C-alpha positions in Angstrom: 47.2 -10.9 77.0 45.8 -7.9 75.7 44.2 -4.9 77.4 42.9 -1.6 76.3 44.5 -0.3 79.8 46.7 -2.7 81.5 46.0 -1.0 84.7 42.9 -3.4 85.1 45.4 -6.1 85.6 47.8 -4.1 87.6 48.0 -0.8 89.0 51.7 -0.1 88.2 50.8 -0.9 84.6 48.0 1.8 84.5 48.3 3.9 81.0 49.9 1.1 79.2 47.5 -0.1 76.3 47.6 -3.0 73.9 47.6 -2.0 70.1 47.4 -3.9 66.8 48.8 -3.4 63.3 49.8 -5.4 60.6 53.5 -5.6 58.8 53.6 -7.1 55.2 50.0 -8.7 55.9 50.9 -10.3 59.5 49.0 -9.2 62.4 51.3 -7.6 65.1 50.3 -7.0 68.7 52.5 -4.4 70.9 52.1 -2.5 74.1 52.6 1.3 73.9 53.1 3.6 76.9 53.2 7.5 76.3 56.1 9.3 78.2 55.8 10.5 81.6 55.4 14.2 82.5 59.1 14.1 83.3 60.4 13.0 80.2 61.8 15.6 77.7 59.5 16.9 74.9 61.7 15.7 72.4 62.7 12.1 74.1 63.3 9.3 71.5 61.0 6.3 71.6 62.4 3.2 73.3 61.4 0.1 71.2 61.6 -3.2 73.4 62.5 -6.3 71.5 61.7 -9.4 73.9 63.6 -12.5 73.7 62.8 -14.6 70.3 59.5 -16.2 70.4 58.6 -13.9 73.4 56.0 -11.5 73.9 55.9 -8.0 74.4 54.6 -8.3 78.1 57.5 -10.6 79.3 59.2 -7.3 80.3 56.2 -5.1 81.1 57.4 -4.3 84.5 60.1 -2.3 83.0 57.9 -0.3 80.9 56.5 2.3 84.0 60.1 3.1 84.7 61.3 3.3 81.2 58.5 5.9 80.1 60.5 8.3 82.3 62.8 8.6 79.4 60.2 8.8 76.7 57.6 6.8 74.9 57.7 3.0 75.1 56.6 0.5 72.5 57.1 -3.3 73.4 56.4 -5.5 70.5 55.4 -9.4 70.0 57.8 -10.8 67.9 56.6 -13.3 64.9 56.2 -16.6 66.1 55.7 -15.7 69.6 54.5 -18.4 72.0 52.3 -16.3 74.2 51.7 -13.2 72.3 49.4 -12.1 69.5 51.6 -11.4 66.5 51.4 -13.9 63.6 53.8 -16.7 62.5 54.9 -15.7 59.1 57.9 -18.0 58.8 57.3 -21.8 57.6 59.8 -23.5 60.0 59.9 -20.7 62.9 61.7 -17.6 63.6 65.2 -16.9 62.9 67.5 -14.0 64.4 68.0 -12.7 60.8 64.3 -12.7 59.9 63.2 -11.1 63.2 65.8 -8.5 62.7 64.3 -7.6 59.3 60.9 -7.6 60.9 61.9 -4.6 63.4 62.7 -2.0 60.7 59.4 -2.8 58.9 57.6 -2.6 62.2 58.9 0.9 62.8 58.2 1.9 59.3 54.7 0.7 59.7 54.4 2.9 62.8 55.6 6.0 61.3 57.5 6.7 64.3 58.6 10.4 64.5 62.3 11.1 65.2 64.8 8.5 66.2 64.2 5.2 68.3 66.5 3.6 71.0 66.4 -0.3 70.4 66.4 -2.3 73.4 67.1 -6.0 73.2 66.9 -8.8 76.0 68.5 -12.2 75.8 68.1 -13.7 72.4 66.3 -10.4 71.5 69.6 -8.7 72.1 71.2 -10.3 69.0 67.9 -9.5 66.9 68.0 -5.7 68.3 71.5 -5.3 67.4 71.1 -6.9 63.9 68.0 -4.6 63.4 70.0 -1.4 64.4 72.4 -2.1 61.6 69.6 -2.2 59.1 68.1 1.2 60.1 71.1 3.5 60.8 69.2 6.8 60.2 66.4 5.9 62.4 68.4 4.5 65.4 69.7 6.8 68.1 71.1 4.0 70.2 71.1 0.3 71.3 70.6 -1.3 74.7 71.5 -4.8 74.8 70.5 -6.6 78.1 72.2 -9.9 78.7 72.5 -10.4 75.0 73.3 -13.5 72.9 76.1 -12.5 71.2 79.2 -14.6 69.9 81.2 -16.2 72.6 84.8 -16.3 72.5 86.2 -19.8 71.6 89.3 -20.6 73.6 90.9 -23.0 71.6 91.2 -24.0 67.7 89.9 -27.4 68.8 86.8 -25.7 70.2 86.3 -23.7 67.0 86.9 -26.8 64.6 84.1 -28.7 66.9 81.4 -25.9 66.4 82.3 -25.9 62.6 81.8 -29.7 62.4 79.7 -31.3 65.1 78.0 -28.0 65.9 76.7 -27.5 62.2 75.6 -31.0 62.1 73.6 -30.5 65.4 72.2 -27.1 64.2 71.0 -28.7 60.8 69.7 -32.1 62.2 68.4 -30.8 65.6 65.3 -28.5 64.8 63.3 -31.0 62.5 63.6 -33.6 65.4 62.8 -31.2 68.1 59.9 -29.7 66.3 58.4 -33.1 66.3 59.1 -33.8 69.8 57.8 -30.5 71.0 54.4 -31.4 69.1 54.0 -34.4 71.3 55.4 -33.3 74.6 54.8 -29.4 74.4 52.0 -29.5 77.1 54.3 -31.3 79.6 57.2 -28.9 79.0 55.0 -26.0 79.5 53.8 -27.5 82.7 57.4 -28.1 83.8 58.5 -24.3 83.0 55.2 -23.2 84.9 56.3 -25.3 88.1 59.7 -23.9 87.7 58.7 -20.4 87.8 56.4 -21.0 90.8 59.1 -22.8 92.7 61.9 -20.6 91.8 60.8 -17.0 90.5 57.6 -16.5 93.1 59.5 -17.4 96.2 61.3 -14.4 97.8 64.9 -15.0 98.1 64.8 -18.0 95.7 67.6 -18.6 93.6 68.1 -21.1 90.6 71.2 -21.8 88.6 69.4 -21.3 85.5 68.8 -17.6 85.6 70.9 -16.4 88.7 70.3 -13.4 90.8 67.2 -13.4 93.0 64.1 -14.1 91.1 62.2 -13.5 94.1 62.5 -9.8 93.5 60.3 -10.1 90.4 56.9 -8.5 91.1 54.2 -10.7 91.9 51.9 -9.1 89.1 54.8 -10.0 86.7 55.1 -13.5 87.7 51.2 -14.0 87.5 51.3 -12.7 84.1 53.9 -15.0 82.9 52.0 -18.1 84.7 48.6 -16.9 82.9 50.6 -16.7 79.4 51.7 -20.3 79.9 48.4 -21.4 80.7 47.1 -19.9 77.5 50.2 -21.2 75.5 49.2 -24.8 76.7 46.2 -24.6 74.7 48.4 -24.1 71.4 51.3 -26.4 71.9 52.0 -26.3 68.2 53.5 -22.9 68.6 56.3 -24.5 70.6 57.8 -26.0 67.5 59.1 -22.6 66.3 61.4 -22.5 69.5 63.5 -25.0 67.8 64.5 -23.1 64.8 65.0 -19.8 66.9 67.2 -21.5 69.5 69.3 -23.0 66.6 69.5 -19.6 64.5 70.8 -18.0 67.9 73.5 -21.0 68.5 74.6 -20.8 64.9 75.1 -16.7 65.2 76.9 -17.2 68.4 79.4 -20.2 67.9 79.4 -21.1 64.0 78.9 -18.1 61.7 80.7 -15.7 64.3 82.5 -13.9 61.6 79.2 -13.0 59.7 77.6 -12.0 63.1 80.5 -9.9 64.2 80.6 -8.0 60.7 77.0 -7.3 61.2 77.9 -6.0 64.7 80.6 -3.8 63.5 78.3 -2.1 61.1 76.3 -0.9 63.9 77.6 2.9 63.9 75.4 4.2 66.8 76.2 4.2 70.6 75.6 0.8 72.2 75.0 0.0 75.8 75.7 -3.6 77.0 74.0 -4.4 80.4 74.3 -7.6 82.3 73.8 -8.9 85.7 76.9 -10.4 87.8 75.0 -13.4 88.8 74.0 -14.3 85.2 75.0 -17.7 84.2 73.6 -17.4 80.7 76.4 -14.8 79.6 80.0 -14.6 79.3 81.3 -11.4 80.7 84.7 -11.8 79.0 83.0 -12.2 75.8 80.7 -9.0 76.3 83.7 -7.2 77.3 85.4 -7.8 74.1 82.4 -7.0 72.0 82.2 -3.6 74.0 85.8 -2.9 72.8 83.9 -1.5 69.6 83.8 2.3 69.2 80.8 3.8 70.9 80.2 0.4 72.9 79.7 0.9 76.6 79.7 -2.3 79.0 78.0 -2.0 82.6 77.8 -4.7 84.9 74.8 -4.6 87.7 75.7 -6.3 90.7 73.6 -9.1 92.4 71.4 -9.5 89.4 70.7 -12.5 87.1 69.3 -13.1 83.6 65.9 -11.5 84.7 67.8 -8.2 84.9 64.9 -6.0 83.4 62.4 -7.2 85.9 64.4 -8.1 88.6 66.1 -4.7 88.9 64.2 -2.5 86.6 64.9 0.7 88.4 68.6 0.2 88.2 68.2 -0.8 84.5 66.6 2.4 83.8 69.1 4.4 86.0 72.0 2.9 83.6 70.1 3.8 80.5 69.4 7.2 81.7 73.1 7.9 82.6 74.3 6.4 79.2 71.8 8.7 77.3 73.1 11.6 79.2 76.7 10.7 78.4 76.3 10.2 74.7 74.3 13.7 74.8 70.9 12.3 73.7 
C-alpha cells in the first residue's frame, strides 16, 4: 500500500507519507513521518527495519507515537512480500544482504546527523548487523523481539545443528521455493484466516505470537489483511521467504560464532525489548546478549511478539527512557 498521506487510510496515520527512491538501481519504498512538535530540534532519525520480507507498514501503528522522539523512516526491505521495494537477490533475501542494504539506503537518503536503527523479529538481526557496518552514522540500536543466536544447552545439540541443521538449511530452501510457488495462495489464505481469528478478536490469544493480539488496532489489522490480498496476486514473491528463513536459522544456530562476532563489533548503545508472553524468543539468550557493554535488556509484561503494535505506547516509553539514560 502507498499513500501520499496515510491519513486517508486511518486518522492516526495523518501526516505519514509514502516516498520512493532507488538504491543501486533497485526501486525502494518507505514511509516517512516528520517529527512531532514535542520532539527535540536535533532529535535523531528513527529508522525502522521490519521483519525480513516485510513491509514498512507492518508496524505503522508505532510511527505516530515514535515521531514524538524525532523523524521516523520505515522501509520496505528488498524482496518484500507485500511492499514496493524490488527483489534484487536471485534466490531471495538473506540477513547479511539486507544488512548491507540498510547503510546503502541511509546513504541514498543523505540523512543528516545520526540514526537510531530499530529492528523487529528477523529485522532485529538485520538491524544489528547493519549498525556494525555504519558505526559513525548510528547513534543506537533498538532490537524488538530480535532473532539473535540462541543458547545451545549441550554439545549434542550443537553437533546436531552443525550436521543435520546444515543439511536442512542447504536442502530446504530449494524444495520450499518450489512448494510455495504451487501452494502460495493457500498459505496466504490460511494466514489471513489466522489473523482474522486471532488478532482481530479482542482478548484473543494464540500460542504462535503470545500476548493479546486483540489489542492491535483495527486499522493495523485491516491493513495486514489488505496487504495479504494484494500478495495473493503475486504468490511467486513467497519463494524468497524460504531463503530469508534459512539465513536467519543459520545465523541463530549454525554460524553462531560469526554472528556473535558481528554483534560484538556493534559499539553503540543497544536496547533489547521483548514481551513476557512472546513464545518466539528465548529470554535467557537475550539476557546473555545484553551482557555486552552498552546493551540494555528490557522486558515488557503481558505482551507477545506483536509488541510494537500491541503496546506501541509502552514500546516508545521504553525507547525514550533509554535515550535519556544514554544521554542522547
